[in-house]
C-alpha positions in Angstrom: -74.5 173.6 118.5 -70.9 173.9 117.8 -71.6 174.7 114.2 -73.9 177.6 115.3 -71.2 179.0 117.5 -68.6 178.8 114.8 -70.9 180.5 112.4 -71.6 183.5 114.7 -67.9 183.9 115.5 -68.9 185.6 118.7 -67.2 184.8 122.1 -70.4 186.0 124.0 -72.4 183.3 122.2 -69.7 180.8 122.9 -69.8 181.4 126.7 -73.7 181.6 126.8 -74.0 178.2 125.1 -71.0 176.6 126.8 -73.1 174.4 129.1 -74.7 172.8 126.0 -71.4 171.9 124.4 -69.3 168.8 124.9 -66.0 169.9 126.7 -64.0 168.6 123.8 -66.0 170.7 121.3 -65.5 173.8 123.5 -61.7 173.4 123.6 -61.7 172.8 119.9 -63.6 176.0 119.2 -61.5 178.1 121.6 -58.2 176.8 120.3 -59.1 177.1 116.7 -56.0 178.4 114.8 -55.8 182.2 114.8 -53.4 185.1 114.7 -53.6 187.9 117.3 -51.9 191.3 117.1 -51.2 192.9 120.5 -50.6 196.5 119.6 -49.8 199.4 121.9 -47.6 202.5 122.0 -43.9 202.2 122.9 -43.5 201.0 126.5 -47.3 201.3 127.1 -47.8 197.8 128.8 -47.4 195.2 126.1 -45.3 192.9 128.3 -48.1 193.0 130.9 -50.6 192.0 128.2 -48.3 189.0 127.3 -48.1 187.9 130.9 -51.9 188.1 131.2 -52.4 186.0 128.0 -49.9 183.4 129.2 -52.0 183.0 132.4 -55.3 182.4 130.6 -56.9 179.2 132.0 -57.7 177.9 128.5 -53.9 177.6 127.9 -53.2 175.7 131.2 -52.4 172.4 129.5 -50.6 173.9 126.5 -47.0 174.9 126.1 -46.3 178.6 125.7 -43.2 179.7 123.7 -42.1 183.3 124.0 -39.7 184.4 121.2 -37.7 187.5 122.1 -35.0 189.5 120.5 -31.5 188.1 120.5 -30.4 190.2 123.4 -29.3 189.2 126.9 -30.6 192.5 128.4 -34.0 191.8 127.0 -33.8 188.2 128.3 -33.0 189.4 131.8 -35.8 191.9 131.7 -38.3 189.2 130.7 -37.0 186.8 133.3 -37.7 189.4 136.0 -41.2 190.2 134.7 -42.2 186.5 134.7 -40.7 186.0 138.1 -42.6 189.0 139.4 -45.8 187.5 138.0 -45.1 184.1 139.7 -44.7 182.3 136.4 -42.4 179.4 136.2 -40.4 179.4 133.0 -37.4 177.8 131.3 -34.8 179.6 129.0 -33.7 177.4 126.1 -29.9 177.5 126.1 -27.3 175.6 124.1 -26.8 173.2 127.0 -30.5 172.6 127.8 -31.2 168.8 128.0 -35.0 168.6 128.2 -38.1 170.8 128.2 -39.0 171.1 131.8 -41.6 173.9 131.8 -44.8 174.8 130.0 -43.5 178.4 129.5 -40.3 178.6 127.4 -38.2 181.6 126.5 -36.5 181.4 123.1 -34.0 184.0 121.9 -34.5 184.6 118.2 -31.4 183.0 116.7 -30.8 179.9 114.6 -28.9 178.0 117.3 -31.7 178.4 120.0 -34.4 177.6 117.4 -32.5 174.4 116.3 -32.0 173.4 120.0 -35.8 173.7 120.7 -36.7 171.7 117.7 -34.2 168.9 118.6 -35.6 168.8 122.2 -39.2 168.8 121.1 -38.6 166.0 118.5 -36.9 163.8 121.1 -39.8 164.1 123.6 -42.8 163.4 121.4 -43.4 161.5 118.2 -46.0 164.1 116.9 -45.3 167.8 116.6 -46.3 169.5 119.9 -49.1 172.1 120.0 -48.3 175.4 121.7 -49.2 179.0 121.9 -46.5 181.2 120.3 -45.8 184.7 121.5 -43.5 186.8 119.2 -42.4 189.9 121.0 -41.2 192.9 118.9 -42.1 190.6 116.0 -41.5 193.2 113.3 -37.8 193.3 114.2 -37.2 189.7 113.0 -40.4 188.5 111.3 -39.9 188.3 107.5 -42.6 186.1 106.3 -43.8 183.0 108.1 -41.9 182.3 111.4 -40.6 178.7 111.5 -42.6 178.0 114.7 -45.9 179.4 113.5 -46.9 176.3 111.6 -47.6 174.2 114.7 -48.9 177.0 116.9 -52.5 176.9 118.0 -52.5 180.6 118.5 -49.9 183.1 117.2 -49.5 186.3 119.1 -47.7 189.1 117.3 -46.6 191.9 119.7 -45.3 195.3 118.6 -45.7 199.0 118.8 -44.8 199.4 115.2 -46.6 197.0 112.9 -45.3 198.2 109.6 -44.7 194.9 108.0 -46.6 194.7 104.7 -47.9 191.2 105.6 -49.4 192.6 108.8 -51.3 195.2 106.8 -52.9 192.5 104.6 -56.7 192.4 105.2 -57.6 189.3 107.1 -54.0 188.4 108.2 -55.0 189.0 111.9 -58.2 187.4 113.3 -58.0 189.8 116.3 -56.3 193.0 117.1 -56.0 193.7 120.8 -55.1 197.4 121.1 -53.7 198.3 124.5 -55.3 201.6 125.6 -52.8 204.1 127.1 -53.4 204.4 130.8 -53.6 207.8 132.6 -50.0 207.2 133.8 -48.6 206.7 130.3 -46.4 209.5 128.9 -46.3 209.3 125.2 -45.0 211.5 122.4 -47.7 214.1 123.1 -46.7 214.4 126.7 -43.0 215.3 126.3 -41.2 218.5 125.7 -39.2 218.4 122.4 -36.3 220.7 122.1 -34.5 221.3 118.8 -30.9 222.1 119.4 -27.6 221.9 117.5 -25.5 222.4 120.7 -22.7 219.9 121.4 -23.4 217.0 123.7 -21.5 218.5 126.6 -23.9 221.6 126.5 -26.9 219.2 126.5 -25.5 217.5 129.6 -24.8 220.8 131.3 -28.4 221.9 130.8 -29.7 218.5 131.9 -27.9 218.8 135.3 -29.2 222.3 135.8 -32.8 221.6 134.8 -33.5 218.8 137.2 -32.1 217.9 140.7 -32.6 214.1 140.2 -32.8 212.7 136.7 -31.5 210.2 134.1 -30.4 211.0 130.6 -30.2 208.5 127.7 -27.8 209.5 124.9 -28.5 207.3 121.8 -27.4 209.8 119.1 -24.3 207.9 118.1 -24.0 205.0 115.7 -20.5 203.5 116.4 -19.1 202.0 119.6 -15.9 204.0 119.2 -18.0 207.3 119.2 -20.0 206.2 122.2 -16.9 205.4 124.2 -15.1 208.6 123.2 -18.2 210.7 124.3 -18.5 208.6 127.5 -14.9 209.2 128.5 -15.1 212.9 127.6 -18.2 213.4 129.7 -16.7 211.5 132.6 -13.7 213.8 132.6 -15.9 216.9 132.9 -18.5 215.4 135.3 -16.6 213.1 137.7 -19.6 212.8 140.1 -22.0 211.6 137.4 -21.8 207.9 136.5 -21.6 207.4 132.7 -23.0 204.0 131.8 -21.9 202.7 128.4 -24.2 200.0 127.1 -22.8 197.9 124.3 -21.5 194.3 124.1 -19.2 195.1 127.1 -21.2 197.1 129.6 -19.2 199.5 131.7 -19.4 202.6 134.0 -17.1 205.6 133.9 -17.1 207.2 137.4 -14.6 209.2 139.4 -11.8 208.5 137.1 -12.4 204.8 137.2 -13.8 202.3 134.7 -16.0 199.4 136.1 -17.1 196.5 133.9 -20.6 195.3 134.6 -21.0 191.7 133.5 -24.5 190.2 133.1 -26.3 193.0 134.9 -29.7 194.1 133.8 -30.5 197.8 133.2 -32.8 197.7 136.3 -30.0 196.3 138.4 -27.6 199.0 137.2 -30.1 201.7 138.1 -30.7 200.2 141.5 -27.0 200.1 142.1 -26.8 203.8 141.3 -30.0 204.9 143.1 -28.2 207.1 145.6 -26.7 209.4 142.9 -28.8 212.3 141.7 -27.8 212.1 138.0 -27.1 209.1 135.8 -26.2 209.2 132.1 -26.6 206.2 129.7 -24.9 206.0 126.3 -26.3 203.4 124.0 -27.3 202.6 120.5 -28.6 199.1 119.6 -29.4 198.4 123.3 -31.7 201.4 123.3 -33.7 200.4 120.2 -36.4 197.9 121.4 -37.9 196.2 124.3 -35.7 197.7 127.0 -37.0 199.8 129.9 -34.7 202.2 131.6 -36.4 201.9 135.0 -35.4 200.8 138.5 -36.7 197.4 139.7 -39.4 199.1 141.7 -40.3 201.5 138.8 -39.7 204.6 140.9 -36.8 205.9 138.9 -36.9 206.4 135.1 -35.5 208.4 132.3 -36.2 212.1 132.4 -34.2 213.2 129.3 -33.2 211.7 126.0 -30.7 213.1 123.5 -31.2 211.5 120.0 -30.5 212.0 116.4 -33.1 210.5 114.1 -31.1 211.1 110.9 -32.5 210.4 107.4 -31.0 206.9 107.4 -33.2 205.8 110.4 -36.7 204.7 109.6 -39.8 205.9 111.3 -40.2 202.5 112.9 -36.7 202.6 114.4 -37.1 206.2 115.4 -40.2 205.4 117.4 -38.6 202.3 118.9 -35.6 204.4 120.1 -38.0 206.5 122.2 -37.0 204.8 125.5 -38.1 208.0 127.3 -41.7 207.1 126.9 -43.5 204.9 129.5 -45.9 204.4 132.3 -44.7 206.5 135.2 -46.4 207.2 138.6 -45.0 210.7 138.9 -45.4 214.0 137.0 -41.7 214.6 136.3 -41.3 216.6 133.1 -39.8 214.6 130.2 -37.6 216.1 127.5 -36.4 214.9 124.2 -33.5 216.8 122.6 -32.8 216.4 118.9 -30.9 218.4 116.2 -32.9 220.9 114.2 -32.6 218.7 111.1 -34.8 216.1 112.8 -38.0 218.3 112.8 -39.5 216.7 109.7 -38.8 213.2 111.1 -40.4 214.1 114.4 -43.5 215.2 112.5 -43.6 211.9 110.6 -43.4 210.0 113.9 -46.4 211.8 115.2 -48.2 211.0 111.9 -47.3 207.3 112.3 -48.8 207.2 115.8 -52.2 208.3 114.3 -52.5 204.9 112.6 -55.2 202.8 114.2 -56.2 199.1 113.9 -59.7 197.8 114.1 -60.7 194.5 115.7 -61.8 191.8 113.2 -65.0 189.8 113.9 -63.8 186.7 115.8 -63.4 185.3 119.3 -61.5 187.6 121.6 -60.0 185.3 124.4 
């Protein structure tokens, strides 16, 4: 019976004939090695899909490893999402002494990877079997991930699967495409304004266009530029907090500078919830995986000022679109870019037309 099910490759057949299978055969079929792509538009609900997959009953007795970007802000955001879902987890740190949870968060750097391998080797004589979730995988995946070899299932999660290996026919056994909900505001839902006005004019227009809003400025490459712009805007707009996000997070407000240590973006927005306008200035910390929303999701970005210059790829341009997301209101959203960005914007729209089809296999 197991051979018949394997031949069909159909999850419906598997469930219909489950009662005729030995439980060991059932688990063996379900947990057959496979690669799954979770694909959806930028900020369209991929993290929710990861949480749902982690909670699948078939994975109850398996370890789940979530590999995330090497970012403390992304880590804090993940911790909050797992906590909200009631999932117990453990973050692998340099001082971690043992593996105490079946859900592990592993930041993608050599030190954390080596730490996990050392702990896993000390706890079992045979390589452990686990389910591997690689979030924003195309940002760090260059070939075979070191943890993929012993993974029962490999989940690749991204909004921009441009890696050549991903495009190889048969690489993925299943593609799970996340449909955009009615609340999702994507590229086709925003107002795009081409303007070569200086940043202070952009901010002035932002404050006049909307009584309550948040603006993200991610048009500058260097920290010194970001800080200079932040201090200049703070001088002209003392009543608007200017949040600078780099390795040292700080707020310029009413002539003072406050350093924000270890605060997530949601916590920063919550702290500033009584103020009608908030401006964020960022670069790398606005590239991937970060949502500029309050903890209750009621406040979000309304404006974004960017510069997708020729040196920035289509993938990175799309990932910089932190303005997009699932919002429960109808507040108009606006992207402001230089006129030289028009061709890049058109290329971004073209890239979004790319679709993936589901291969013929079990969809768990």
